[in-house]
DRENDO-1510 file (C-alpha; in Angstrom, 1 decimal, always signed):
<recs>
REC; n; res; u; v; w
REC; 1; UNK; +78.5; +72.4; +12.5 .
REC; 2; UNK; +76.8; +70.4; +9.8 .
REC; 3; UNK; +79.2; +67.5; +10.4 .
REC; 4; UNK; +78.5; +67.6; +14.1 .
REC; 5; UNK; +74.7; +67.3; +13.5 .
REC; 6; UNK; +75.2; +64.3; +11.1 .
REC; 7; UNK; +77.4; +62.6; +13.7 .
REC; 8; UNK; +74.8; +63.1; +16.5 .
REC; 9; UNK; +72.0; +61.6; +14.2 .
REC; 10; UNK; +74.2; +58.7; +13.3 .
REC; 11; UNK; +74.8; +58.0; +17.0 .
REC; 12; UNK; +71.1; +58.2; +17.9 .
REC; 13; UNK; +70.0; +55.7; +15.1 .
REC; 14; UNK; +69.3; +52.2; +16.4 .
REC; 15; UNK; +72.0; +49.7; +15.7 .
REC; 16; UNK; +71.1; +46.3; +14.3 .
REC; 17; UNK; +72.4; +43.7; +16.8 .
REC; 18; UNK; +75.2; +41.4; +15.5 .
REC; 19; UNK; +74.0; +37.8; +15.4 .
REC; 20; UNK; +76.4; +35.4; +17.0 .
REC; 21; UNK; +76.8; +31.8; +15.8 .
REC; 22; UNK; +74.5; +29.3; +17.6 .
REC; 23; UNK; +75.5; +25.7; +16.7 .
REC; 24; UNK; +72.5; +24.3; +18.6 .
REC; 25; UNK; +69.9; +26.3; +16.6 .
REC; 26; UNK; +71.6; +25.4; +13.4 .
REC; 27; UNK; +71.6; +21.8; +14.3 .
REC; 28; UNK; +67.8; +21.9; +15.0 .
REC; 29; UNK; +67.1; +23.6; +11.7 .
REC; 30; UNK; +68.9; +20.9; +9.7 .
REC; 31; UNK; +67.7; +17.9; +11.8 .
REC; 32; UNK; +65.8; +15.2; +9.8 .
REC; 33; UNK; +62.4; +14.2; +11.5 .
REC; 34; UNK; +62.8; +10.9; +13.3 .
REC; 35; UNK; +60.7; +8.0; +11.9 .
REC; 36; UNK; +58.6; +6.5; +14.7 .
REC; 37; UNK; +59.3; +2.9; +15.4 .
REC; 38; UNK; +57.1; +0.3; +13.7 .
REC; 39; UNK; +54.2; -1.1; +15.7 .
REC; 40; UNK; +52.8; -4.7; +15.4 .
REC; 41; UNK; +49.6; -3.3; +13.7 .
REC; 42; UNK; +51.3; -0.9; +11.3 .
REC; 43; UNK; +50.4; -2.9; +8.2 .
REC; 44; UNK; +46.7; -3.0; +9.4 .
REC; 45; UNK; +46.6; +0.8; +9.9 .
REC; 46; UNK; +47.8; +1.4; +6.3 .
REC; 47; UNK; +44.3; +0.8; +4.9 .
REC; 48; UNK; +40.7; +1.4; +6.1 .
REC; 49; UNK; +38.9; -1.7; +7.4 .
REC; 50; UNK; +36.3; -3.2; +5.0 .
REC; 51; UNK; +32.6; -2.8; +5.9 .
REC; 52; UNK; +31.2; -5.4; +8.2 .
REC; 53; UNK; +28.7; -7.9; +6.9 .
REC; 54; UNK; +25.1; -6.5; +6.6 .
REC; 55; UNK; +23.0; -7.1; +9.7 .
REC; 56; UNK; +20.0; -9.3; +8.9 .
REC; 57; UNK; +16.8; -8.6; +10.6 .
REC; 58; UNK; +13.9; -11.1; +10.7 .
REC; 59; UNK; +10.6; -9.5; +11.9 .
REC; 60; UNK; +8.9; -11.8; +14.4 .
REC; 61; UNK; +5.8; -13.7; +13.5 .
REC; 62; UNK; +3.4; -13.8; +16.4 .
REC; 63; UNK; +2.1; -17.1; +17.8 .
REC; 64; UNK; -1.7; -17.2; +17.2 .
REC; 65; UNK; -3.8; -18.3; +20.2 .
REC; 66; UNK; -7.4; -17.7; +21.3 .
REC; 67; UNK; -9.5; -17.5; +24.5 .
REC; 68; UNK; -12.6; -19.6; +25.2 .
REC; 69; UNK; -14.9; -16.8; +23.8 .
REC; 70; UNK; -12.9; -16.8; +20.5 .
REC; 71; UNK; -11.0; -13.6; +21.3 .
REC; 72; UNK; -7.7; -13.9; +19.3 .
REC; 73; UNK; -4.4; -13.6; +21.1 .
REC; 74; UNK; -1.2; -12.9; +19.3 .
REC; 75; UNK; +2.0; -13.6; +21.3 .
REC; 76; UNK; +5.6; -12.6; +20.7 .
REC; 77; UNK; +8.0; -13.7; +23.4 .
REC; 78; UNK; +10.9; -11.5; +24.3 .
REC; 79; UNK; +12.8; -12.5; +27.4 .
REC; 80; UNK; +15.7; -10.0; +27.2 .
REC; 81; UNK; +14.1; -7.6; +29.7 .
REC; 82; UNK; +11.4; -8.3; +32.3 .
REC; 83; UNK; +8.7; -6.2; +30.6 .
REC; 84; UNK; +5.4; -7.2; +29.0 .
REC; 85; UNK; +3.2; -5.1; +26.7 .
REC; 86; UNK; -0.5; -5.9; +26.2 .
REC; 87; UNK; -2.5; -4.2; +23.5 .
REC; 88; UNK; -6.2; -4.5; +22.9 .
REC; 89; UNK; -7.1; -3.5; +19.3 .
REC; 90; UNK; -10.6; -3.0; +17.9 .
REC; 91; UNK; -11.3; -3.0; +14.1 .
REC; 92; UNK; -13.4; +0.2; +14.3 .
REC; 93; UNK; -12.4; +3.8; +14.3 .
REC; 94; UNK; -13.4; +7.0; +12.6 .
REC; 95; UNK; -14.9; +4.9; +9.8 .
REC; 96; UNK; -17.9; +4.0; +12.0 .
REC; 97; UNK; -18.9; +7.6; +12.8 .
REC; 98; UNK; -22.2; +8.9; +11.5 .
REC; 99; UNK; -22.4; +12.2; +9.7 .
REC; 100; UNK; -22.1; +15.1; +12.1 .
REC; 101; UNK; -20.4; +12.9; +14.7 .
REC; 102; UNK; -16.7; +13.4; +13.8 .
REC; 103; UNK; -14.4; +12.5; +16.7 .
REC; 104; UNK; -16.8; +10.0; +18.4 .
REC; 105; UNK; -14.3; +7.1; +18.3 .
REC; 106; UNK; -11.4; +9.1; +19.7 .
REC; 107; UNK; -13.6; +10.7; +22.3 .
REC; 108; UNK; -14.7; +7.3; +23.6 .
REC; 109; UNK; -11.1; +6.0; +23.7 .
REC; 110; UNK; -10.0; +9.1; +25.6 .
REC; 111; UNK; -12.7; +8.5; +28.2 .
REC; 112; UNK; -11.8; +4.9; +29.0 .
REC; 113; UNK; -9.4; +5.7; +31.8 .
REC; 114; UNK; -11.6; +8.5; +33.2 .
REC; 115; UNK; -13.6; +6.2; +35.3 .
REC; 116; UNK; -15.1; +2.7; +35.4 .
REC; 117; UNK; -18.0; +1.3; +37.3 .
REC; 118; UNK; -15.8; +0.6; +40.3 .
REC; 119; UNK; -13.0; +3.2; +39.9 .
REC; 120; UNK; -12.8; +6.9; +39.3 .
REC; 121; UNK; -10.1; +8.6; +37.2 .
REC; 122; UNK; -7.8; +9.3; +40.2 .
REC; 123; UNK; -7.9; +5.6; +41.3 .
REC; 124; UNK; -7.1; +4.5; +37.8 .
REC; 125; UNK; -4.2; +6.9; +37.4 .
REC; 126; UNK; -2.9; +6.0; +40.9 .
REC; 127; UNK; -3.3; +2.3; +40.1 .
REC; 128; UNK; -1.2; +2.4; +37.0 .
REC; 129; UNK; +1.4; +4.6; +38.7 .
REC; 130; UNK; +1.8; +2.4; +41.7 .
REC; 131; UNK; +2.4; -0.6; +39.5 .
REC; 132; UNK; +4.9; +1.3; +37.4 .
REC; 133; UNK; +2.7; +0.6; +34.3 .
REC; 134; UNK; +2.6; +2.8; +31.2 .
REC; 135; UNK; -0.9; +3.2; +29.7 .
REC; 136; UNK; -1.9; +4.8; +26.4 .
REC; 137; UNK; -4.7; +4.8; +23.8 .
REC; 138; UNK; -5.0; +5.3; +20.1 .
REC; 139; UNK; -7.9; +6.0; +17.6 .
REC; 140; UNK; -7.2; +5.7; +13.9 .
REC; 141; UNK; -9.2; +5.9; +10.7 .
REC; 142; UNK; -10.4; +2.3; +10.9 .
REC; 143; UNK; -9.1; +1.0; +14.3 .
REC; 144; UNK; -9.0; +1.9; +18.0 .
REC; 145; UNK; -7.3; +0.5; +21.1 .
REC; 146; UNK; -5.5; +0.8; +24.3 .
REC; 147; UNK; -2.1; -0.5; +25.5 .
REC; 148; UNK; -0.2; -1.0; +28.7 .
REC; 149; UNK; +3.4; -1.9; +29.5 .
REC; 150; UNK; +4.3; -3.4; +32.9 .
REC; 151; UNK; +6.9; -5.4; +34.7 .
REC; 152; UNK; +6.4; -9.1; +34.1 .
REC; 153; UNK; +6.1; -9.7; +37.9 .
REC; 154; UNK; +3.2; -7.2; +38.2 .
REC; 155; UNK; +1.3; -8.3; +35.0 .
REC; 156; UNK; -1.5; -10.0; +37.1 .
REC; 157; UNK; -2.7; -6.9; +39.0 .
REC; 158; UNK; -2.0; -4.6; +35.9 .
REC; 159; UNK; -4.4; -6.8; +33.9 .
REC; 160; UNK; -7.1; -6.3; +36.5 .
REC; 161; UNK; -6.9; -2.6; +36.0 .
REC; 162; UNK; -6.4; -2.8; +32.2 .
REC; 163; UNK; -9.4; -5.0; +31.6 .
REC; 164; UNK; -11.6; -2.9; +33.8 .
REC; 165; UNK; -10.7; +0.2; +31.8 .
REC; 166; UNK; -11.3; -1.6; +28.5 .
REC; 167; UNK; -14.6; -3.3; +29.3 .
REC; 168; UNK; -16.4; -1.3; +31.9 .
REC; 169; UNK; -16.0; +2.4; +31.3 .
REC; 170; UNK; -18.7; +4.4; +33.2 .
REC; 171; UNK; -18.8; +7.6; +31.0 .
REC; 172; UNK; -20.0; +9.7; +33.9 .
REC; 173; UNK; -21.4; +13.1; +32.9 .
REC; 174; UNK; -18.7; +15.0; +34.9 .
REC; 175; UNK; -15.9; +13.1; +33.2 .
REC; 176; UNK; -17.5; +13.5; +29.7 .
REC; 177; UNK; -17.8; +17.3; +30.2 .
REC; 178; UNK; -14.2; +17.6; +31.5 .
REC; 179; UNK; -12.8; +15.7; +28.5 .
REC; 180; UNK; -15.1; +17.7; +26.2 .
REC; 181; UNK; -13.6; +21.0; +27.4 .
REC; 182; UNK; -10.1; +19.6; +26.9 .
REC; 183; UNK; -11.0; +18.4; +23.4 .
REC; 184; UNK; -12.5; +21.8; +22.4 .
REC; 185; UNK; -9.2; +23.4; +23.6 .
REC; 186; UNK; -7.2; +21.0; +21.5 .
REC; 187; UNK; -9.4; +21.8; +18.4 .
REC; 188; UNK; -8.9; +25.5; +18.9 .
REC; 189; UNK; -5.1; +25.0; +18.8 .
REC; 190; UNK; -5.4; +22.9; +15.7 .
REC; 191; UNK; -7.4; +25.6; +13.9 .
REC; 192; UNK; -4.6; +28.0; +14.6 .
REC; 193; UNK; -2.0; +25.7; +13.0 .
REC; 194; UNK; -1.7; +26.3; +9.2 .
REC; 195; UNK; -0.3; +22.8; +8.6 .
REC; 196; UNK; -3.2; +21.1; +10.4 .
REC; 197; UNK; -5.7; +23.3; +8.7 .
REC; 198; UNK; -4.2; +22.3; +5.3 .
REC; 199; UNK; -4.2; +18.6; +6.1 .
REC; 200; UNK; -7.8; +18.6; +7.4 .
REC; 201; UNK; -9.2; +20.7; +4.5 .
REC; 202; UNK; -7.5; +18.4; +2.0 .
REC; 203; UNK; -9.1; +15.3; +3.6 .
REC; 204; UNK; -12.5; +17.1; +3.3 .
REC; 205; UNK; -11.8; +17.9; -0.4 .
REC; 206; UNK; -10.7; +14.4; -1.2 .
REC; 207; UNK; -13.3; +12.3; +0.7 .
REC; 208; UNK; -16.3; +14.7; +0.7 .
REC; 209; UNK; -18.8; +16.1; +3.2 .
REC; 210; UNK; -20.5; +12.8; +3.9 .
REC; 211; UNK; -17.5; +10.5; +4.5 .
REC; 212; UNK; -16.1; +10.3; +8.1 .
REC; 213; UNK; -12.5; +10.5; +6.8 .
REC; 214; UNK; -13.4; +14.0; +5.4 .
REC; 215; UNK; -13.2; +15.3; +9.0 .
REC; 216; UNK; -10.5; +15.5; +11.7 .
REC; 217; UNK; -10.1; +12.4; +13.9 .
REC; 218; UNK; -10.4; +14.7; +16.9 .
REC; 219; UNK; -13.7; +16.1; +15.6 .
REC; 220; UNK; -15.0; +19.6; +15.0 .
REC; 221; UNK; -16.3; +22.2; +17.4 .
REC; 222; UNK; -19.8; +21.4; +16.3 .
REC; 223; UNK; -19.5; +17.6; +16.5 .
REC; 224; UNK; -17.8; +17.5; +19.9 .
REC; 225; UNK; -20.4; +19.9; +21.4 .
REC; 226; UNK; -23.2; +17.7; +20.0 .
REC; 227; UNK; -22.0; +14.3; +21.4 .
REC; 228; UNK; -24.1; +12.9; +24.2 .
REC; 229; UNK; -23.2; +10.4; +26.9 .
REC; 230; UNK; -25.7; +7.9; +25.4 .
REC; 231; UNK; -23.9; +8.0; +22.1 .
REC; 232; UNK; -20.5; +7.4; +23.7 .
REC; 233; UNK; -21.9; +4.4; +25.6 .
REC; 234; UNK; -23.6; +3.0; +22.5 .
REC; 235; UNK; -20.5; +3.3; +20.4 .
REC; 236; UNK; -18.4; +1.4; +23.0 .
REC; 237; UNK; -21.1; -1.4; +23.3 .
REC; 238; UNK; -21.4; -1.7; +19.5 .
REC; 239; UNK; -17.8; -2.0; +18.6 .
REC; 240; UNK; -15.9; -3.2; +21.6 .
REC; 241; UNK; -16.7; -6.9; +21.2 .
REC; 242; UNK; -14.5; -10.0; +21.2 .
REC; 243; UNK; -15.5; -10.8; +17.6 .
REC; 244; UNK; -14.3; -7.3; +16.6 .
REC; 245; UNK; -11.1; -7.2; +18.7 .
REC; 246; UNK; -7.8; -8.9; +19.4 .
REC; 247; UNK; -5.1; -9.0; +22.1 .
REC; 248; UNK; -1.4; -8.5; +21.3 .
REC; 249; UNK; +1.2; -9.5; +23.9 .
REC; 250; UNK; +4.9; -8.9; +23.5 .
REC; 251; UNK; +7.5; -9.5; +26.2 .
REC; 252; UNK; +8.8; -11.6; +29.0 .
REC; 253; UNK; +6.0; -14.2; +29.2 .
REC; 254; UNK; +4.9; -17.4; +27.6 .
REC; 255; UNK; +1.7; -19.2; +26.5 .
REC; 256; UNK; +1.4; -21.3; +29.7 .
REC; 257; UNK; +1.5; -18.5; +32.1 .
REC; 258; UNK; -0.2; -15.8; +30.0 .
REC; 259; UNK; -3.4; -17.5; +28.8 .
REC; 260; UNK; -4.9; -18.1; +32.3 .
REC; 261; UNK; -4.3; -14.4; +33.2 .
REC; 262; UNK; -6.1; -13.3; +30.0 .
REC; 263; UNK; -8.9; -15.9; +30.3 .
REC; 264; UNK; -9.7; -14.6; +33.8 .
REC; 265; UNK; -10.2; -11.0; +32.6 .
REC; 266; UNK; -11.4; -11.4; +29.0 .
REC; 267; UNK; -12.9; -14.9; +28.8 .
REC; 268; UNK; -16.4; -13.8; +29.9 .
REC; 269; UNK; -16.5; -11.0; +27.4 .
REC; 270; UNK; -19.6; -11.5; +25.2 .
REC; 271; UNK; -20.3; -10.5; +21.7 .
REC; 272; UNK; -23.4; -8.6; +20.8 .
REC; 273; UNK; -25.2; -8.1; +17.6 .
REC; 274; UNK; -22.8; -6.4; +15.2 .
REC; 275; UNK; -24.0; -3.1; +13.7 .
REC; 276; UNK; -24.7; -2.8; +10.0 .
REC; 277; UNK; -21.6; -1.5; +8.3 .
REC; 278; UNK; -22.0; +1.9; +6.7 .
REC; 279; UNK; -21.0; +2.2; +3.0 .
REC; 280; UNK; -19.5; +5.5; +1.9 .
REC; 281; UNK; -19.0; +6.7; -1.7 .
REC; 282; UNK; -16.0; +8.9; -2.3 .
REC; 283; UNK; -16.8; +11.7; -4.7 .
REC; 284; UNK; -14.6; +12.3; -7.8 .
REC; 285; UNK; -14.7; +15.6; -9.5 .
REC; 286; UNK; -12.6; +18.2; -11.4 .
REC; 287; UNK; -9.5; +19.7; -9.8 .
REC; 288; UNK; -10.2; +22.6; -7.4 .
REC; 289; UNK; -7.9; +24.9; -5.5 .
REC; 290; UNK; -9.0; +25.8; -2.0 .
REC; 291; UNK; -7.4; +28.8; -0.4 .
REC; 292; UNK; -7.5; +29.5; +3.4 .
REC; 293; UNK; -6.4; +33.1; +4.2 .
REC; 294; UNK; -3.5; +33.6; +6.6 .
REC; 295; UNK; -2.7; +37.3; +5.9 .
REC; 296; UNK; +0.6; +37.6; +7.7 .
REC; 297; UNK; +2.0; +34.1; +7.2 .
REC; 298; UNK; +5.6; +34.1; +6.1 .
REC; 299; UNK; +5.0; +30.6; +4.7 .
REC; 300; UNK; +2.2; +29.0; +2.8 .
REC; 301; UNK; +1.2; +25.5; +3.4 .
REC; 302; UNK; +0.5; +23.5; +0.2 .
REC; 303; UNK; -1.4; +20.3; +0.4 .
REC; 304; UNK; -2.2; +18.3; -2.8 .
REC; 305; UNK; -3.9; +14.9; -2.8 .
REC; 306; UNK; -6.5; +12.3; -3.9 .
REC; 307; UNK; -7.7; +8.9; -2.9 .
REC; 308; UNK; -4.7; +6.6; -2.8 .
REC; 309; UNK; -4.3; +2.8; -2.2 .
REC; 310; UNK; -5.5; +0.2; +0.3 .
REC; 311; UNK; -3.2; -1.9; +2.4 .
REC; 312; UNK; -4.3; -5.1; +0.7 .
REC; 313; UNK; -4.2; -3.7; -2.9 .
REC; 314; UNK; -2.0; -5.8; -5.3 .
REC; 315; UNK; +0.1; -2.8; -6.2 .
REC; 316; UNK; +0.6; -1.4; -2.7 .
REC; 317; UNK; +4.4; -2.3; -2.7 .
REC; 318; UNK; +5.1; -0.7; -6.2 .
REC; 319; UNK; +3.1; +2.3; -5.1 .
REC; 320; UNK; +5.2; +2.7; -1.9 .
REC; 321; UNK; +8.5; +2.4; -3.9 .
REC; 322; UNK; +7.2; +4.9; -6.4 .
REC; 323; UNK; +6.3; +7.3; -3.6 .
REC; 324; UNK; +9.7; +6.9; -2.0 .
REC; 325; UNK; +11.3; +8.2; -5.2 .
REC; 326; UNK; +8.8; +11.0; -5.5 .
REC; 327; UNK; +8.7; +12.4; -1.9 .
REC; 328; UNK; +9.6; +9.8; +0.6 .
REC; 329; UNK; +13.0; +11.2; +1.8 .
REC; 330; UNK; +15.0; +14.4; +1.9 .
REC; 331; UNK; +16.8; +13.3; -1.3 .
REC; 332; UNK; +13.6; +12.6; -3.2 .
REC; 333; UNK; +12.6; +14.4; -6.4 .
REC; 334; UNK; +10.2; +16.8; -4.6 .
REC; 335; UNK; +12.8; +17.8; -2.1 .
REC; 336; UNK; +15.6; +18.0; -4.6 .
REC; 337; UNK; +13.5; +20.4; -6.7 .
REC; 338; UNK; +11.7; +22.6; -4.2 .
REC; 339; UNK; +14.3; +22.7; -1.4 .
REC; 340; UNK; +17.7; +22.1; -3.0 .
REC; 341; UNK; +17.3; +23.6; -6.5 .
REC; 342; UNK; +14.8; +26.4; -5.9 .
REC; 343; UNK; +15.1; +27.1; -2.2 .
REC; 344; UNK; +11.3; +27.4; -1.9 .
REC; 345; UNK; +11.0; +25.2; +1.2 .
REC; 346; UNK; +12.7; +23.8; +4.2 .
REC; 347; UNK; +11.1; +20.4; +3.5 .
REC; 348; UNK; +8.4; +18.8; +1.3 .
REC; 349; UNK; +7.2; +15.2; +1.2 .
REC; 350; UNK; +4.6; +12.8; -0.1 .
REC; 351; UNK; +3.0; +9.7; +1.3 .
REC; 352; UNK; +0.3; +7.0; +0.9 .
REC; 353; UNK; -1.8; +6.6; +4.0 .
REC; 354; UNK; -3.0; +3.0; +3.8 .
REC; 355; UNK; -5.9; +1.3; +5.6 .
REC; 356; UNK; -8.3; -1.6; +4.9 .
REC; 357; UNK; -9.8; +0.8; +2.4 .
REC; 358; UNK; -7.8; +3.3; +0.3 .
REC; 359; UNK; -6.7; +6.2; +2.3 .
REC; 360; UNK; -5.3; +9.5; +0.9 .
REC; 361; UNK; -2.3; +10.1; -1.3 .
REC; 362; UNK; -0.7; +13.4; -0.2 .
REC; 363; UNK; +2.1; +15.7; -1.4 .
REC; 364; UNK; +2.7; +18.6; +0.9 .
REC; 365; UNK; +5.0; +21.1; +2.5 .
REC; 366; UNK; +5.5; +24.7; +3.7 .
REC; 367; UNK; +6.9; +27.2; +1.1 .
REC; 368; UNK; +8.0; +30.8; +1.1 .
REC; 369; UNK; +4.8; +32.8; +0.8 .
REC; 370; UNK; +6.0; +35.1; -2.1 .
REC; 371; UNK; +6.9; +31.9; -4.1 .
REC; 372; UNK; +3.7; +30.0; -3.4 .
REC; 373; UNK; +2.5; +29.9; -7.0 .
REC; 374; UNK; +5.9; +28.9; -8.3 .
REC; 375; UNK; +6.3; +26.2; -5.7 .
REC; 376; UNK; +2.8; +24.9; -6.5 .
REC; 377; UNK; +3.8; +24.7; -10.2 .
REC; 378; UNK; +6.9; +22.7; -9.3 .
REC; 379; UNK; +4.8; +20.3; -7.2 .
REC; 380; UNK; +2.6; +19.6; -10.2 .
REC; 381; UNK; +5.5; +19.3; -12.6 .
REC; 382; UNK; +7.1; +16.6; -10.4 .
REC; 383; UNK; +3.8; +14.8; -10.1 .
REC; 384; UNK; +3.3; +14.9; -13.8 .
REC; 385; UNK; +6.9; +13.7; -14.4 .
REC; 386; UNK; +6.4; +10.9; -11.9 .
REC; 387; UNK; +3.2; +9.8; -13.7 .
REC; 388; UNK; +5.2; +8.9; -16.8 .
REC; 389; UNK; +6.9; +6.2; -14.7 .
REC; 390; UNK; +10.4; +7.0; -15.9 .
REC; 391; UNK; +12.8; +6.1; -13.2 .
REC; 392; UNK; +16.4; +5.1; -13.1 .
REC; 393; UNK; +17.8; +1.8; -11.8 .
REC; 394; UNK; +19.7; +3.8; -9.1 .
REC; 395; UNK; +16.4; +5.4; -7.9 .
REC; 396; UNK; +14.7; +2.0; -7.8 .
REC; 397; UNK; +17.6; +0.4; -5.9 .
REC; 398; UNK; +17.8; +3.2; -3.4 .
REC; 399; UNK; +14.0; +3.2; -2.8 .
REC; 400; UNK; +13.8; -0.5; -2.3 .
REC; 401; UNK; +16.8; -0.6; +0.1 .
REC; 402; UNK; +15.3; +2.3; +2.1 .
REC; 403; UNK; +12.0; +0.5; +2.4 .
REC; 404; UNK; +13.6; -2.6; +3.7 .
REC; 405; UNK; +15.9; -0.8; +6.1 .
REC; 406; UNK; +13.0; +1.1; +7.7 .
REC; 407; UNK; +11.3; -2.1; +9.0 .
REC; 408; UNK; +13.5; -2.8; +12.1 .
REC; 409; UNK; +12.5; +0.5; +13.6 .
REC; 410; UNK; +8.9; -0.7; +13.8 .
REC; 411; UNK; +10.1; -3.4; +16.3 .
REC; 412; UNK; +12.5; -1.4; +18.4 .
REC; 413; UNK; +10.5; -1.8; +21.6 .
REC; 414; UNK; +7.8; -4.2; +22.9 .
REC; 415; UNK; +5.3; -1.3; +22.5 .
REC; 416; UNK; +6.2; -0.7; +18.9 .
REC; 417; UNK; +6.2; -4.4; +18.2 .
REC; 418; UNK; +2.7; -4.8; +19.6 .
REC; 419; UNK; +1.5; -1.7; +17.7 .
REC; 420; UNK; +2.9; -3.0; +14.4 .
REC; 421; UNK; +1.3; -6.4; +14.9 .
REC; 422; UNK; -2.1; -4.8; +15.8 .
REC; 423; UNK; -1.9; -2.6; +12.7 .
REC; 424; UNK; -1.4; -5.6; +10.5 .
REC; 425; UNK; -4.4; -7.3; +12.0 .
REC; 426; UNK; -6.6; -4.2; +11.8 .
REC; 427; UNK; -5.8; -3.8; +8.1 .
REC; 428; UNK; -6.8; -7.4; +7.4 .
REC; 429; UNK; -3.2; -8.5; +6.5 .
REC; 430; UNK; -1.7; -11.9; +7.4 .
REC; 431; UNK; +0.3; -12.3; +10.6 .
REC; 432; UNK; +3.5; -13.0; +8.7 .
REC; 433; UNK; +3.1; -9.7; +6.7 .
REC; 434; UNK; +6.4; -8.1; +7.9 .
REC; 435; UNK; +8.3; -11.4; +7.7 .
REC; 436; UNK; +7.6; -11.4; +4.0 .
REC; 437; UNK; +7.9; -7.6; +3.6 .
REC; 438; UNK; +11.5; -7.6; +2.3 .
REC; 439; UNK; +10.7; -10.3; -0.2 .
REC; 440; UNK; +7.8; -8.3; -1.6 .
REC; 441; UNK; +9.7; -5.1; -1.8 .
REC; 442; UNK; +12.7; -6.8; -3.6 .
REC; 443; UNK; +10.3; -8.2; -6.2 .
REC; 444; UNK; +9.2; -4.8; -7.4 .
REC; 445; UNK; +10.5; -3.9; -10.9 .
REC; 446; UNK; +10.8; -0.7; -12.8 .
REC; 447; UNK; +7.8; -1.8; -14.8 .
REC; 448; UNK; +5.8; -2.3; -11.6 .
REC; 449; UNK; +6.6; +1.2; -10.4 .
REC; 450; UNK; +5.8; +2.7; -13.8 .
REC; 451; UNK; +2.4; +1.0; -13.8 .
REC; 452; UNK; +1.6; +2.1; -10.3 .
REC; 453; UNK; +2.6; +5.7; -11.2 .
REC; 454; UNK; +0.4; +5.7; -14.3 .
REC; 455; UNK; -2.6; +4.2; -12.4 .
REC; 456; UNK; -2.3; +5.9; -9.0 .
REC; 457; UNK; -1.3; +9.5; -9.8 .
REC; 458; UNK; -3.9; +11.8; -11.4 .
REC; 459; UNK; -2.4; +15.4; -11.1 .
REC; 460; UNK; -5.1; +16.9; -13.2 .
REC; 461; UNK; -7.8; +15.7; -10.8 .
REC; 462; UNK; -6.0; +16.2; -7.4 .
REC; 463; UNK; -7.5; +18.6; -4.9 .
REC; 464; UNK; -5.2; +21.5; -4.0 .
REC; 465; UNK; -5.2; +23.4; -0.7 .
REC; 466; UNK; -3.2; +26.5; +0.0 .
REC; 467; UNK; -3.1; +28.1; +3.5 .
REC; 468; UNK; -1.4; +31.5; +3.2 .
REC; 469; UNK; -1.9; +35.2; +2.5 .
REC; 470; UNK; -4.8; +35.0; +0.0 .
REC; 471; UNK; -4.5; +38.5; -1.5 .
REC; 472; UNK; -0.9; +38.0; -2.3 .
REC; 473; UNK; -1.0; +34.4; -3.6 .
REC; 474; UNK; -4.4; +34.2; -5.4 .
REC; 475; UNK; -3.6; +36.3; -8.5 .
REC; 476; UNK; -0.5; +34.2; -9.3 .
REC; 477; UNK; -2.3; +30.9; -8.6 .
REC; 478; UNK; -5.1; +32.1; -11.0 .
REC; 479; UNK; -2.5; +32.7; -13.7 .
REC; 480; UNK; -1.6; +29.0; -13.5 .
REC; 481; UNK; -5.1; +28.1; -14.7 .
REC; 482; UNK; -5.4; +25.0; -12.5 .
REC; 483; UNK; -9.2; +25.1; -12.2 .
REC; 484; UNK; -11.8; +26.5; -10.0 .
REC; 485; UNK; -10.6; +28.5; -6.9 .
REC; 486; UNK; -12.6; +28.5; -3.7 .
REC; 487; UNK; -11.9; +30.4; -0.5 .
REC; 488; UNK; -12.5; +28.5; +2.8 .
REC; 489; UNK; -12.1; +29.3; +6.4 .
REC; 490; UNK; -10.0; +27.2; +8.9 .
REC; 491; UNK; -13.0; +24.9; +9.5 .
REC; 492; UNK; -13.4; +24.3; +5.8 .
REC; 493; UNK; -16.6; +26.4; +5.5 .
REC; 494; UNK; -17.0; +28.3; +2.2 .
REC; 495; UNK; -19.8; +30.6; +3.2 .
REC; 496; UNK; -18.2; +32.0; +6.3 .
REC; 497; UNK; -15.0; +32.5; +4.4 .
REC; 498; UNK; -16.8; +34.4; +1.7 .
REC; 499; UNK; -18.7; +36.5; +4.2 .
REC; 500; UNK; -15.5; +37.4; +6.1 .
REC; 501; UNK; -13.7; +38.3; +2.8 .
REC; 502; UNK; -16.5; +40.8; +1.9 .
REC; 503; UNK; -17.0; +42.1; +5.4 .
REC; 504; UNK; -20.5; +40.7; +5.6 .
REC; 505; UNK; -19.6; +38.5; +8.5 .
REC; 506; UNK; -18.7; +41.4; +10.7 .
</recs>
């Protein structure tokens, strides 16, 4: 019986199939891969091609012309596409605003296309649209202006509209009130943005309560509410003058055809008596830390700065090269420290904002809230290290190369070219400024950078602004012993912030 069971089990077990010889499969397994036939370019493909020769860019130098009333005209001809850009620049901006009138210059510029003596806002908008023209304005710290880009064949009628907007704004009460409401809405959004709050409060800390650059270019709630129509009209009449302005034309046109068109619209423009320039003194004090409370913010905004360098300063190029090493790119010292090494931030940076007079130097960035004090300490460590002026040849070469390579982007379009030329003029620089830019950058030495760092960076005196959860970050910042600490609100007001913190403001 036992033998019968074993026999049944053996019969039920699966039998391994017997493999039969397969000559074709064996031949495939032993086959040697076939070498592809040689091609005519086989030798060429064996090595990577060498880099092409560097592309040389030569920034254009505008031709300098003038109308019969002395209004300067700067012309750059570009005939590749049938477009022409015309910019009217004025050497006046926020620097002309009286105390308590922040935002006046930008308010005036915003109102230019809201109505003239012969057209309302709808007619102006429809006119530019029908002519396929692109219109824009700008108001800066020390300049203002407007710009239009149009087809070369429609330049004549476009200039009719453009000159009317520039020279004959009506500032009707209804238009003023409509733009005022829009501006107040814009300011409300800004006050809710921690980055904007930090930037504006730093400007106030650096330039003081009496300097116009201490306040936002768009103004404050109080200043915009206070502006009257008569003040808008007076500002336009005072600063929009041919002896305080210049025209910049870039595109498919030439001197012969352009000047008669401009003379017809701007030749009768008269200059009035120039206002007396206002002199402002920038305060200088001990280092202070300003904290703006954002209780639930996952990030703190850190803004550090002081008065920087003017566009015409002898050491402006060494200062720019130095700043590039410090915080000008994502591979800079600040970024390598706070982002790459410590993971405190997604991005930090520094810059010099240059104008006819010295604008601010700023080092800033958003950091993880619980590491605010540690990140602030690293900011100051890098600033102090940079102040020694110790840089490597590799850092110097990279910074100079990056500075030069950034220039072509300023001339990518006719609009950008006109804006770059207008900025040069507004800052009191020569017309060939960009043509000689590379030469001046390449002349910068390590000693020049070291000198600029020693003379332009003062970490022990810089104002510090932190926008973040005050109760969490203040004790650790106090432990750093950086100086006096003040609490401010989003408007920069100390008394309201103190009242809110104690509950007295409720």
